[in-house]
N, C-alpha and C positions, 0 to 999 in steps of 0.2 A: 452258104446254105440257103436252100430255098424255103420260103414261108409256107407253112402248111395251110390249106384252106380251112376256113372256119365256118360254122353254120351261118346261113344267110337267113335274115328274118324280114319278111315282107309285110307290111301293115296295109291292109286294106281299109283305108279310112272311111270310104263310103259306106262300106258294110259292116264296119266294126269288127272285122275278122282278122285274126293273126294267123298267118301261115308259116310253118317251119319248114324250110326246104332242106333236102338232104345235103351233106357236104359235097363240094365239087371234088372231082377225082383228083389226086395227087399227080403231078407231072411224072410221066412214066421214065423209067430209065433201066438200063441193063448193066451188068457187071461182066467185065471181060478181062481174062488173064492173057497177058502177051508175054511171049518168050523169044529171046533171040539166042543164036548158038555160034559158038567158034567155027571157023571154016570146016574143021574136021568133024563137026556135029557129034563129037564123043561126050562133051559136056556143055551144058547151057552157059550162056554168057550173062543174060540179065532176064529178070521175071518181074512184071509189074502187074498190079490189079488196078484197073481203070473203071470209072463209073461214066457210062455215056447216056446223056440226056436226050429226050426225043427232038430237041432243036439241034442236036449234032455236037453240043459242047461236051467237053470231056474234063475230068478231074481225077487226080490220083486218089484212090480209096482202098485202103488195105496195105499189105506188106509189099515193099519192093526189095528186090534182092540182086546182088551181082556176084559172080564167081571169077576166080582166077582160072586160067587155062588148065591147071592142075585139077581142077574141080573143087579146090577148097573155097570157102566163102570170102569174100572181099568185103562187102558190107550188107546190112540190113536195116531198111527204114521202113517207118510206118507213117500212114496219112488217114485222115478222117475228113472226108469232104473237101479234099484238096490242101488241108492244113496239116503240117507235121505234128505228130503226137508220139506219146510213148518213149521208150528208150531206143536210140539208135546205137548200132555197134559197128565198128570196122576191124578188120583183122589184116595182119601182115601176111605176105604170101608164104611165110613159114608156118603160119597157123596160129600165131600168138595174137592175142587181143590188143588192138592198137588204140581204140578209143571206146568210150562209153558214154553217151550224151543223153540226159533226161530232158525232154522238151516240157514236162509238167503240163501245166494249163496254158502256157504261153504268155503268162502274165506275171507270175511269181518266180523268183530264183529257184533254180533246180540244179542239182549236182552234175558236174561235168569231169570225167577222168580220162587222162591220156596215159599211155604206157610205152616204155622202150620195148624193142623187140624181144630182148631177153625177160620180159615180164616185169622189170622194174618200173615203179611209178615214175612218170615223166613230168606230170603236171596234174594239179587238181584245184578246183575252184567251183564257182557257181555260174550259172548263165541264165538268160531270160531268151526263150525261143530259140535256143542253140547259139547265142551270142554271149561271149564272156563278160561277166559283170562282177565287180567286187574285188576282193582280195584273192590274188592267185600266187601259188607257189610252183616254182619249176624245179626239177631235179636232174642231177647227172645220173648215168646209169649206176654208178656206186652209191646212191642214195643220199649223196650231199646236196644241199640246197644250191642250185645254180643262181637263181634271181627271184626276186618277189617284189610285189608291189600291186598297185590298184589299176584295174581295167574297167573302162567305161565304154559301153558300145564296142567292145572288142579293141580298144585303143589304150595305150598306156597314159596314165594321168597321174600327177603328183610324184612323191618320193619312190625311187626304185633303187634296190641294192643289189650288186652283183658279186658272186664269189667264184673262186676257182675250185677245181675237183678236190684240192686238199682242205677245202673249208675256209680259205683266207679271203677276207674281203678285199676285192679289187677295185671296184667302182661304186659311186653313190652320187646320185643327182636327181633332178625333177624333170617330167616330161609333161608337156602340153599338147593334147590331141595327137598323141603318138611321136612327137618330136622332142628330141633333147632340147633343154633350154636352161638358162642361168649358169652358175658356176658348178662345176663337177669336181668331186674329190676322187683321188686315185691312190692306190697302195701297191707296193712292190710284192712280189711273190713271198717275201719274208714278213709281210705285214707292216713294213715302214711307210709312213705317209710320203706321198710325192707331192710336187707342187700342184695346186688346183688350177683347173683350165676353164676359162669361160667359153660357152658354146656360142659360136658367132652365127652359124647357120646349120641346119640339118635337115633330113627328110624323115619322114615317119619311120620307126623301128617296127620290125616283126615282132609281134607280142609273143612269140612261141619261145 
């Protein structure tokens, strides 16, 4: 954001006179709406609001939209002076809500929700500036909890537990910076404990 000009005070020491000058003019800018189209030009593809400053620099400012070729909305995002703000939403091609992410003030945790295409809740938790933070719970389409645990900066940390669609616990162990570590516990589909397995090496897991 550009700082607003303040009143300039000039002290004419020799004459003992204080002169208050008018504020300097704010940097000028224009707002422009840009739209792209699919080849058929029957429905728009994207629309964005851009603020253009007198020096030629640009920043997203306002609502940004994208549509599927069918004309149904794909996502809607909001910016204020180039910074994400408000509630961002995305939709499946079928029209169902896919996600709803609240950016809040960008400093404090705000709710984030994700849905399966049939409308069932897929995941819920908190985030800071659109990045998953804190305790998260993920669900199968039938509503049974799939896995849950802590996310820090969008990466798994600490103890995570995984279940199957019948609700039977199947895995449990720890993550460090998104990678499995230590000794993991496993259960059969009947809920019987299996042999533990130490994790020798692993890459980062997808937190979805």
